[in-house]
N, C-alpha and C positions, 0 to 999 in steps of 0.2 A: 328217775334217777335215784340210785341207792342212797346217796347222801341226803337228799331232800326227804326221802321216805323215812330215814333214820331220825331226822330232826322232827318230822311230824309225829312219829311214834313217841318220841320223848315228850313232845308237847301234849299229846293225848294223855300220857301217863301223869304229867304234872296237873292237867285239868282234873283228873279223878282225885289226885292227892290233895287238891285244893278244896274239896268238898267240906271238910271240917271247918276250915277258916270261913268259908262262905256261910255255913250254918251259924257260926258264932257271930259273925259280922251282922247277919240279918236278924239274929235273936230268935230264930225259929228252926224247928227240925226240918230236914229235907227228907221227904218220903217219896220213893220211886217204886211204883208197882212193878211186879215181875213182867219182863218182856216189853216194857213201855219205853221204846227208844225215843219217842217224842218228849216225854216227861224228863228223861235224863238229859236230852239235848238242850232243854230249856235252862238247865242248871250249869251247863258247860259251854265253853267256846272252842269247839272242836275244829281241827283243820278241815278245809273243804274236802268233801268226798268221804269223810269218816262218819261212822255210826257206831253207837254203843247201846247195849241193853243189858240190864241186870237180869240174870237168870233165876233170881229169887228176889223177893222184896228187899229193897235197899233202904236203910234208914241211917241218917246221921242226926244225932240229937243236937238240940240247940246249944249244948255245951261243947260240941265238936266231937263227941264220941261216935265213931263209925262202927256200925255193925257189919262186918265184912261179909261179902258175897262174891260169887263169880260174876264176871262181866264179859259178855260176848262182844268182841271188838272186830270191826271190819274197816279196813282202809284200802287204798288203791292196791289191788293185787294180793291181798292176804286177808285171812280171817283167823283169829286166835281167841282163846279164852284167858283172861287175866283174873287174878284173885285179888280182891281188896282185903287187906288185913284189918283186924280189930286191934287197937282202938283208933288208929290214925289214918285209915284208908290208904296205907302203903300199897303199892302195886307190885305184884309178883306175877310172873308168867306161870299160868296154871297148866296150859297144854298148848 
């Protein structure tokens, strides 16, 4: 259903955008190796059936500064690449 998929897509984007807050709250940097979907999933609460992997090493400093990278996103019926922006991990559709 398109409405449910749209809501899941928005939630997946919010999860990525929450990484700086998660790093600040934990008082530690978040470091995700390139192409490690499991490591990224440990940091997020993705909708069922969704997977993400950073296509370059992803780092969010303990102070919440995000070093933006492309993120390959797969959900039910689609695959896209989103771009995380510096310094806030804002999500933009890259392609």
